[in-house]
C-alpha positions as CSV (number, residue, x, y, z in Angstrom):
1,M,-6.5,24.1,21.1
2,E,-7.2,20.7,22.8
3,K,-10.5,20.1,21.0
4,E,-8.9,21.0,17.4
5,L,-5.8,18.6,18.5
6,E,-8.9,15.8,18.9
7,E,-10.4,16.6,15.7
8,N,-7.8,16.5,13.5
9,I,-6.3,12.9,15.1
10,K,-10.3,12.2,13.9
11,E,-9.3,13.2,10.6
12,L,-5.8,11.1,10.7
13,Q,-7.3,7.8,11.3
14,L,-10.3,8.8,9.2
15,L,-7.9,9.6,6.4
16,E,-5.4,6.5,6.8
17,Q,-8.4,4.3,7.0
18,N,-9.3,5.5,3.2
19,L,-5.9,4.8,2.4
20,S,-6.5,1.2,3.5
21,N,-9.4,1.1,1.5
22,L,-7.7,2.7,-1.5
23,L,-4.6,0.3,-1.2
24,F,-7.4,-2.6,-1.3
25,Q,-9.0,-1.4,-4.9
26,K,-6.0,-0.7,-6.2
27,Q,-5.1,-4.3,-5.2
28,A,-8.6,-5.6,-6.4
29,F,-8.2,-3.9,-10.4
30,Q,-4.0,-4.6,-10.8
31,L,-5.3,-8.4,-10.3
32,E,-8.5,-7.8,-12.7
33,L,-5.6,-5.9,-15.3
34,N,-3.1,-8.9,-15.0
35,E,-5.8,-11.9,-15.8
36,L,-7.0,-9.6,-18.8
37,S,-3.7,-8.8,-20.0
38,S,-3.1,-12.7,-19.7
39,A,-6.9,-12.8,-21.2
40,V,-5.0,-11.5,-24.1
41,S,-1.4,-13.3,-24.1
42,E,-4.0,-15.8,-24.5
43,L,-5.8,-15.4,-27.4
44,D,-2.6,-13.9,-29.5
45,D,-1.4,-17.7,-29.1
46,S,-4.7,-19.3,-29.5
47,K,-5.4,-21.2,-33.5
48,G,-8.8,-22.2,-34.4
49,D,-12.0,-21.2,-32.3
50,V,-11.8,-19.4,-29.2
51,F,-14.9,-18.3,-26.9
52,K,-16.5,-16.4,-24.6
53,I,-18.4,-17.0,-21.3
54,L,-21.9,-15.2,-20.3
55,G,-23.3,-15.8,-17.3
56,N,-23.8,-20.4,-16.9
57,V,-22.7,-20.4,-21.3
58,M,-20.0,-20.4,-23.1
59,I,-20.4,-19.0,-26.6
60,K,-17.8,-18.9,-29.7
61,S,-16.7,-15.6,-30.6
62,N,-14.9,-13.8,-33.2
63,K,-11.0,-13.2,-32.3
64,E,-10.3,-10.4,-33.0
65,K,-13.8,-8.8,-31.9
66,L,-13.1,-10.6,-28.2
67,K,-9.0,-8.8,-28.3
68,K,-10.8,-5.5,-28.8
69,E,-13.2,-6.0,-26.1
70,L,-10.2,-7.2,-23.5
71,N,-8.1,-4.1,-24.4
72,E,-11.2,-1.5,-23.6
73,K,-11.6,-3.2,-20.6
74,K,-7.9,-3.3,-19.6
75,D,-7.8,0.3,-21.2
76,I,-10.6,1.2,-18.6
77,V,-9.2,-1.0,-15.4
78,D,-5.7,0.9,-15.7
79,L,-7.6,4.4,-15.8
80,R,-9.2,3.0,-13.1
81,V,-6.1,2.4,-11.6
82,K,-4.4,5.4,-12.3
83,N,-7.3,7.4,-10.5
84,I,-6.4,5.6,-7.4
85,E,-3.1,6.2,-7.4
86,K,-3.8,10.5,-8.0
87,Q,-6.2,9.8,-4.9
88,D,-4.1,8.0,-2.9
89,K,-1.0,10.2,-3.6
90,M,-3.6,13.2,-2.7
91,L,-4.6,11.2,1.1
92,Q,-1.3,10.4,1.0
93,D,0.0,14.2,1.0
94,R,-2.6,15.3,3.5
95,V,-2.2,12.7,6.3
96,E,1.6,13.7,6.4
97,E,0.2,17.2,7.0
98,L,-2.0,16.1,9.9
99,R,1.2,13.5,11.5
100,K,3.0,17.0,11.8
101,V,0.1,19.2,13.1
102,V,-0.8,16.4,15.3
103,L,2.5,15.7,17.1
104,K,3.4,19.3,16.8
105,G,0.4,19.8,18.8
106,M,1.1,17.0,21.4
107,K,4.3,18.6,22.5
């Protein structure tokens, strides 16, 4: 019984670390999503020429093509955020389940 409790505690610690990592990933993707939304908004408001940065070079670009690229990238990042949220929910459920088991085993 003692060994099983130790294994559950180790798994719980690992799951909590994974949750923390997912939170950092989610925050990074949400920041990227906000930047992309801001870029699309600025692009909508722009009058005249628009430019795209590729590496160390800025090139003139077609406004509609650039907007389409940004929106596609937004969709991809949004999907990643949703996937992380699903993983987070599954891990949270497992953590809660394990916490109950560990607490019960410690009594």
